[in-house]
TORMI-955431 format. One record per atom (N, C-alpha, C, CB): residue number from 1; z negated, x negated, y. Coordinates in pm, whole numbers, plus 50000, padded with zeros to 5 digits. Atoms other than C-alpha are relative to their C-alpha. Glycine has a CB too. Layout:
N
+-----+-------+-------+-------+
|   n |    zz |    xx |    yy |
+-----+-------+-------+-------+
| NUM |     Z |     X |     Y |
...
+-----+-------+-------+-------+
//
This chain:
94
+-----+-------+-------+-------+
|   n |    zz |    xx |    yy |
+-----+-------+-------+-------+
|   1 | 50072 | 49877 | 49970 |
|   1 | 51528 | 48641 | 49018 |
|   1 | 50081 | 50084 | 50097 |
|   1 | 49862 | 49970 | 50059 |
|   2 | 49932 | 49907 | 49912 |
|   2 | 51667 | 48949 | 49188 |
|   2 | 49898 | 50055 | 50098 |
|   2 | 50071 | 50114 | 49921 |
|   3 | 50094 | 49957 | 49898 |
|   3 | 51512 | 49061 | 49514 |
|   3 | 50063 | 50104 | 50091 |
|   3 | 49951 | 49881 | 50083 |
|   4 | 49955 | 49899 | 49906 |
|   4 | 51544 | 49366 | 49738 |
|   4 | 49967 | 49951 | 50141 |
|   4 | 49933 | 50139 | 49971 |
|   5 | 50019 | 50058 | 49866 |
|   5 | 51594 | 49227 | 50090 |
|   5 | 49933 | 50095 | 50100 |
|   5 | 50132 | 49957 | 50055 |
|   6 | 50065 | 49907 | 49907 |
|   6 | 51453 | 49544 | 50252 |
|   6 | 49854 | 49966 | 50021 |
|   6 | 50013 | 50143 | 49949 |
|   7 | 50142 | 50029 | 49993 |
|   7 | 51103 | 49413 | 50184 |
|   7 | 49968 | 49862 | 50054 |
|   7 | 49940 | 50015 | 49865 |
|   8 | 50027 | 50138 | 49962 |
|   8 | 51145 | 49053 | 50297 |
|   8 | 50054 | 49966 | 50137 |
|   8 | 50060 | 49906 | 49898 |
|   9 | 49951 | 50059 | 49877 |
|   9 | 51174 | 48877 | 50629 |
|   9 | 50052 | 49862 | 49963 |
|   9 | 49888 | 49992 | 50112 |
|  10 | 49942 | 50127 | 50040 |
|  10 | 51409 | 48583 | 50576 |
|  10 | 50049 | 50005 | 49857 |
|  10 | 49899 | 49888 | 50016 |
|  11 | 49948 | 50001 | 50137 |
|  11 | 51534 | 48472 | 50237 |
|  11 | 49886 | 49989 | 49898 |
|  11 | 50099 | 49886 | 49981 |
|  12 | 50098 | 49994 | 50108 |
|  12 | 51356 | 48492 | 49903 |
|  12 | 49926 | 49868 | 49982 |
|  12 | 50067 | 50040 | 49871 |
|  13 | 50062 | 50131 | 50022 |
|  13 | 51293 | 48118 | 49864 |
|  13 | 49897 | 49969 | 50109 |
|  13 | 50107 | 49891 | 49995 |
|  14 | 50094 | 50022 | 49889 |
|  14 | 51129 | 48096 | 50209 |
|  14 | 49875 | 50086 | 49983 |
|  14 | 50067 | 50032 | 50136 |
|  15 | 50112 | 49909 | 50021 |
|  15 | 50912 | 48396 | 50126 |
|  15 | 49906 | 49945 | 49892 |
|  15 | 50050 | 50140 | 49963 |
|  16 | 50081 | 50054 | 50110 |
|  16 | 50796 | 48240 | 49799 |
|  16 | 49921 | 49878 | 50048 |
|  16 | 50089 | 49962 | 49879 |
|  17 | 50072 | 50118 | 49946 |
|  17 | 50709 | 47912 | 49977 |
|  17 | 49883 | 50044 | 50088 |
|  17 | 50097 | 49910 | 50082 |
|  18 | 50106 | 49950 | 49912 |
|  18 | 50509 | 48106 | 50237 |
|  18 | 49885 | 50060 | 49919 |
|  18 | 50056 | 50106 | 50098 |
|  19 | 50102 | 49933 | 50079 |
|  19 | 50324 | 48311 | 49975 |
|  19 | 49921 | 49904 | 49911 |
|  19 | 50063 | 50108 | 49914 |
|  20 | 50072 | 50099 | 50081 |
|  20 | 50226 | 48000 | 49778 |
|  20 | 49893 | 49927 | 50079 |
|  20 | 50097 | 49900 | 49942 |
|  21 | 50098 | 50069 | 49916 |
|  21 | 50023 | 47871 | 50071 |
|  21 | 49864 | 50068 | 49987 |
|  21 | 50046 | 49997 | 50148 |
|  22 | 50134 | 49941 | 50004 |
|  22 | 49645 | 47918 | 50064 |
|  22 | 49983 | 50102 | 50114 |
|  22 | 49892 | 49890 | 50010 |
|  23 | 50034 | 49897 | 49902 |
|  23 | 49523 | 48226 | 50248 |
|  23 | 50119 | 50084 | 50043 |
|  23 | 49937 | 49937 | 50120 |
|  24 | 49887 | 49912 | 49970 |
|  24 | 49865 | 48397 | 50245 |
|  24 | 49967 | 50140 | 49949 |
|  24 | 50133 | 49947 | 49933 |
|  25 | 50029 | 49861 | 50035 |
|  25 | 49830 | 48775 | 50240 |
|  25 | 50127 | 50070 | 49957 |
|  25 | 49935 | 50074 | 50118 |
|  26 | 49886 | 49924 | 50048 |
|  26 | 50058 | 49013 | 50055 |
|  26 | 50033 | 50117 | 50091 |
|  26 | 49974 | 50051 | 49860 |
|  27 | 49953 | 49885 | 49922 |
|  27 | 50250 | 49307 | 50196 |
|  27 | 50075 | 50097 | 49911 |
|  27 | 50088 | 49955 | 50116 |
|  28 | 49924 | 49901 | 50074 |
|  28 | 50511 | 49557 | 50084 |
|  28 | 50050 | 49952 | 49864 |
|  28 | 50116 | 50043 | 50081 |
|  29 | 49953 | 50041 | 50133 |
|  29 | 50665 | 49347 | 49804 |
|  29 | 49887 | 49997 | 49897 |
|  29 | 50065 | 49862 | 50008 |
|  30 | 50114 | 50008 | 50091 |
|  30 | 50321 | 49292 | 49653 |
|  30 | 49947 | 50139 | 49964 |
|  30 | 49888 | 49916 | 50061 |
|  31 | 50041 | 49863 | 50031 |
|  31 | 50229 | 49661 | 49680 |
|  31 | 50095 | 50063 | 49899 |
|  31 | 49995 | 50086 | 50128 |
|  32 | 49901 | 49948 | 50094 |
|  32 | 50552 | 49754 | 49503 |
|  32 | 49976 | 49944 | 49860 |
|  32 | 50143 | 49967 | 50048 |
|  33 | 50023 | 50063 | 50131 |
|  33 | 50486 | 49505 | 49223 |
|  33 | 49867 | 50044 | 49940 |
|  33 | 50004 | 49849 | 50013 |
|  34 | 50130 | 49952 | 50050 |
|  34 | 50120 | 49614 | 49196 |
|  34 | 50014 | 50137 | 49936 |
|  34 | 49897 | 50006 | 50114 |
|  35 | 49983 | 49867 | 50059 |
|  35 | 50233 | 49971 | 49132 |
|  35 | 50058 | 49989 | 49859 |
|  35 | 50091 | 50088 | 50089 |
|  36 | 49941 | 50019 | 50133 |
|  36 | 50441 | 49846 | 48837 |
|  36 | 49903 | 49933 | 49904 |
|  36 | 50128 | 49917 | 50010 |
|  37 | 50099 | 50068 | 50086 |
|  37 | 50171 | 49613 | 48703 |
|  37 | 49892 | 50099 | 49956 |
|  37 | 49937 | 49879 | 50073 |
|  38 | 50106 | 49903 | 50031 |
|  38 | 49910 | 49892 | 48723 |
|  38 | 50054 | 50124 | 49929 |
|  38 | 49930 | 50040 | 50126 |
|  39 | 49941 | 49879 | 50059 |
|  39 | 50153 | 50161 | 48607 |
|  39 | 49950 | 50125 | 50068 |
|  39 | 49970 | 50006 | 49853 |
|  40 | 50048 | 49883 | 49926 |
|  40 | 50036 | 50395 | 48881 |
|  40 | 50052 | 49996 | 50144 |
|  40 | 49846 | 50006 | 49999 |
|  41 | 49949 | 49996 | 49864 |
|  41 | 50141 | 50511 | 49227 |
|  41 | 49904 | 49939 | 50101 |
|  41 | 50031 | 50143 | 50039 |
|  42 | 50077 | 50052 | 49887 |
|  42 | 50024 | 50349 | 49549 |
|  42 | 50052 | 50069 | 50125 |
|  42 | 50011 | 49843 | 50012 |
|  43 | 49960 | 49940 | 49873 |
|  43 | 50026 | 50535 | 49880 |
|  43 | 49938 | 49920 | 50114 |
|  43 | 49957 | 50150 | 50008 |
|  44 | 50044 | 50074 | 49882 |
|  44 | 50001 | 50360 | 50215 |
|  44 | 49983 | 50101 | 50113 |
|  44 | 50102 | 49887 | 50039 |
|  45 | 50033 | 49909 | 49890 |
|  45 | 49834 | 50553 | 50498 |
|  45 | 49984 | 49921 | 50129 |
|  45 | 49871 | 50080 | 49968 |
|  46 | 50018 | 50064 | 49869 |
|  46 | 49820 | 50480 | 50870 |
|  46 | 49961 | 50107 | 50101 |
|  46 | 50131 | 49925 | 50045 |
|  47 | 50035 | 49910 | 49891 |
|  47 | 49653 | 50642 | 51168 |
|  47 | 50108 | 49994 | 50106 |
|  47 | 49861 | 49964 | 50060 |
|  48 | 49907 | 49996 | 49887 |
|  48 | 49888 | 50754 | 51442 |
|  48 | 49925 | 50048 | 50122 |
|  48 | 50122 | 50092 | 49969 |
|  49 | 50066 | 49966 | 49874 |
|  49 | 49796 | 50800 | 51805 |
|  49 | 49973 | 50150 | 50009 |
|  49 | 50085 | 49953 | 50119 |
|  50 | 50040 | 49861 | 49982 |
|  50 | 49604 | 51122 | 51860 |
|  50 | 49972 | 50077 | 49872 |
|  50 | 50104 | 50070 | 50075 |
|  51 | 50022 | 49931 | 50127 |
|  51 | 49572 | 51206 | 51490 |
|  51 | 49856 | 49981 | 49952 |
|  51 | 50098 | 49949 | 49892 |
|  52 | 50135 | 50007 | 50056 |
|  52 | 49238 | 51284 | 51325 |
|  52 | 49999 | 49933 | 49863 |
|  52 | 49940 | 50138 | 49991 |
|  53 | 49991 | 50054 | 50136 |
|  53 | 49354 | 51179 | 50979 |
|  53 | 50123 | 49910 | 49988 |
|  53 | 50006 | 50114 | 49896 |
|  54 | 49881 | 50085 | 50020 |
|  54 | 49589 | 50906 | 50859 |
|  54 | 50109 | 50078 | 49928 |
|  54 | 49963 | 49873 | 49921 |
|  55 | 49888 | 49937 | 50070 |
|  55 | 49935 | 51004 | 50737 |
|  55 | 50061 | 49898 | 49904 |
|  55 | 50107 | 50053 | 50101 |
|  56 | 49934 | 50088 | 50097 |
|  56 | 50131 | 50863 | 50444 |
|  56 | 50125 | 49943 | 50065 |
|  56 | 50035 | 50076 | 49868 |
|  57 | 49882 | 50065 | 49943 |
|  57 | 50385 | 50607 | 50563 |
|  57 | 50087 | 49933 | 49893 |
|  57 | 49957 | 49896 | 50102 |
|  58 | 49921 | 50059 | 50109 |
|  58 | 50498 | 50462 | 50227 |
|  58 | 49938 | 50038 | 49867 |
|  58 | 50009 | 49845 | 50014 |
|  59 | 50046 | 49971 | 50136 |
|  59 | 50475 | 50541 | 49858 |
|  59 | 50074 | 49908 | 49904 |
|  59 | 50024 | 50150 | 49964 |
|  60 | 49942 | 50089 | 50101 |
|  60 | 50534 | 50303 | 49569 |
|  60 | 49960 | 50050 | 49862 |
|  60 | 49953 | 49852 | 50021 |
|  61 | 50032 | 49964 | 50138 |
|  61 | 50549 | 50368 | 49195 |
|  61 | 49995 | 50149 | 49974 |
|  61 | 49870 | 49941 | 49962 |
|  62 | 50001 | 49855 | 50021 |
|  62 | 50623 | 50739 | 49220 |
|  62 | 50048 | 50039 | 49861 |
|  62 | 50086 | 50068 | 50105 |
|  63 | 49955 | 49971 | 50137 |
|  63 | 50785 | 50715 | 48877 |
|  63 | 49882 | 50012 | 49904 |
|  63 | 50095 | 49892 | 49952 |
|  64 | 50120 | 49990 | 50082 |
|  64 | 50428 | 50696 | 48743 |
|  64 | 49921 | 50128 | 50030 |
|  64 | 49910 | 49879 | 50023 |
|  65 | 50065 | 49875 | 49963 |
|  65 | 50340 | 51036 | 48890 |
|  65 | 49943 | 49993 | 50140 |
|  65 | 49890 | 50034 | 49900 |
|  66 | 50059 | 49995 | 49866 |
|  66 | 50160 | 51143 | 49204 |
|  66 | 49849 | 50023 | 49994 |
|  66 | 50065 | 50109 | 50082 |
|  67 | 50143 | 49975 | 50014 |
|  67 | 49812 | 51209 | 49065 |
|  67 | 49921 | 49871 | 50010 |
|  67 | 49970 | 50069 | 49866 |
|  68 | 50095 | 50112 | 49988 |
|  68 | 49528 | 50974 | 49159 |
|  68 | 50064 | 49867 | 50038 |
|  68 | 49926 | 49984 | 49872 |
|  69 | 49942 | 50129 | 49960 |
|  69 | 49724 | 50708 | 49346 |
|  69 | 49894 | 49906 | 50054 |
|  69 | 50110 | 50022 | 50104 |
|  70 | 50079 | 50097 | 49926 |
|  70 | 49570 | 50388 | 49472 |
|  70 | 50036 | 50024 | 50146 |
|  70 | 50030 | 49849 | 49953 |
|  71 | 49975 | 49972 | 49858 |
|  71 | 49532 | 50454 | 49845 |
|  71 | 49956 | 49881 | 50084 |
|  71 | 49925 | 50128 | 50045 |
|  72 | 50034 | 50108 | 49908 |
|  72 | 49543 | 50185 | 50111 |
|  72 | 50032 | 50045 | 50142 |
|  72 | 50077 | 49869 | 49965 |
|  73 | 49982 | 49970 | 49858 |
|  73 | 49518 | 50206 | 50489 |
|  73 | 50060 | 49877 | 50067 |
|  73 | 49866 | 50041 | 50067 |
|  74 | 49933 | 50108 | 49928 |
|  74 | 49760 | 49993 | 50692 |
|  74 | 49958 | 50008 | 50146 |
|  74 | 50156 | 50009 | 49986 |
|  75 | 50047 | 49999 | 49861 |
|  75 | 49634 | 49888 | 51035 |
|  75 | 50112 | 49984 | 50103 |
|  75 | 49899 | 49891 | 50020 |
|  76 | 49888 | 50017 | 49908 |
|  76 | 49981 | 49834 | 51183 |
|  76 | 50023 | 49857 | 50042 |
|  76 | 49979 | 50084 | 50120 |
|  77 | 49990 | 50141 | 49960 |
|  77 | 49926 | 49461 | 51223 |
|  77 | 50001 | 49906 | 49880 |
|  77 | 49884 | 49964 | 50093 |
|  78 | 49989 | 50085 | 50118 |
|  78 | 49978 | 49333 | 50869 |
|  78 | 49879 | 49997 | 49910 |
|  78 | 50030 | 49865 | 50042 |
|  79 | 50120 | 50000 | 50083 |
|  79 | 49639 | 49419 | 50716 |
|  79 | 49984 | 50135 | 49931 |
|  79 | 49875 | 49967 | 50084 |
|  80 | 50022 | 49880 | 50079 |
|  80 | 49558 | 49671 | 50442 |
|  80 | 49854 | 50004 | 49954 |
|  80 | 50096 | 50006 | 49877 |
|  81 | 50134 | 49978 | 50053 |
|  81 | 49220 | 49817 | 50342 |
|  81 | 50008 | 50108 | 49893 |
|  81 | 49899 | 50040 | 50112 |
|  82 | 50005 | 49896 | 50103 |
|  82 | 49137 | 50020 | 50032 |
|  82 | 49940 | 50127 | 50060 |
|  82 | 49917 | 49953 | 49878 |
|  83 | 50053 | 49871 | 49957 |
|  83 | 49079 | 50390 | 50096 |
|  83 | 49935 | 50069 | 49881 |
|  83 | 50113 | 50090 | 50060 |
|  84 | 50066 | 49922 | 50103 |
|  84 | 48838 | 50602 | 49900 |
|  84 | 50002 | 50145 | 50047 |
|  84 | 49852 | 49950 | 49974 |
|  85 | 49999 | 49860 | 49959 |
|  85 | 48888 | 50979 | 49902 |
|  85 | 49858 | 50049 | 50028 |
|  85 | 50065 | 50088 | 49891 |
|  86 | 50133 | 49947 | 49970 |
|  86 | 48600 | 51166 | 50059 |
|  86 | 49957 | 50096 | 49890 |
|  86 | 49998 | 50071 | 50139 |
|  87 | 50053 | 49909 | 50101 |
|  87 | 48375 | 51361 | 49827 |
|  87 | 49994 | 50140 | 50059 |
|  87 | 49860 | 49955 | 49950 |
|  88 | 50000 | 49861 | 49956 |
|  88 | 48417 | 51736 | 49855 |
|  88 | 49886 | 50072 | 49929 |
|  88 | 50136 | 50070 | 49971 |
|  89 | 50110 | 49923 | 50058 |
|  89 | 48114 | 51956 | 49803 |
|  89 | 50055 | 50118 | 49921 |
|  89 | 49903 | 50050 | 50110 |
|  90 | 49957 | 49887 | 50082 |
|  90 | 48165 | 52199 | 49518 |
|  90 | 49896 | 50111 | 50002 |
|  90 | 50026 | 49955 | 49856 |
|  91 | 50107 | 49901 | 49992 |
|  91 | 47831 | 52378 | 49567 |
|  91 | 49967 | 50027 | 50146 |
|  91 | 49874 | 49951 | 49923 |
|  92 | 50040 | 49972 | 49862 |
|  92 | 47738 | 52558 | 49887 |
|  92 | 49863 | 49939 | 50030 |
|  92 | 49996 | 50153 | 50026 |
|  93 | 50126 | 50059 | 49957 |
|  93 | 47457 | 52398 | 50081 |
|  93 | 49893 | 50108 | 50013 |
|  93 | 50017 | 49925 | 50133 |
|  94 | 50109 | 49900 | 49991 |
|  94 | 47122 | 52580 | 50054 |
|  94 | 49912 | 49974 | 50118 |
|  94 | 49915 | 49999 | 49874 |
+-----+-------+-------+-------+
//
């Protein structure tokens, strides 16, 4: 297997051993592969100090377009949560 070392800490074999353990959580390599499996883009957002809204810190699968990406929020400590876009009112409130 070929691996891009930018996404891994340590060597590939060590990473695979770690990920095979129960309760191992995925990260960047898994997000990249998910974008290819799903055939759609994934954007990673993160809140920065003093900001009201999260900003995009990484994008995967851009070759599949930019419309309707899977959005996840990174907490800065190795955990990701799914993000759902807020609903925008199309009708004025009466």
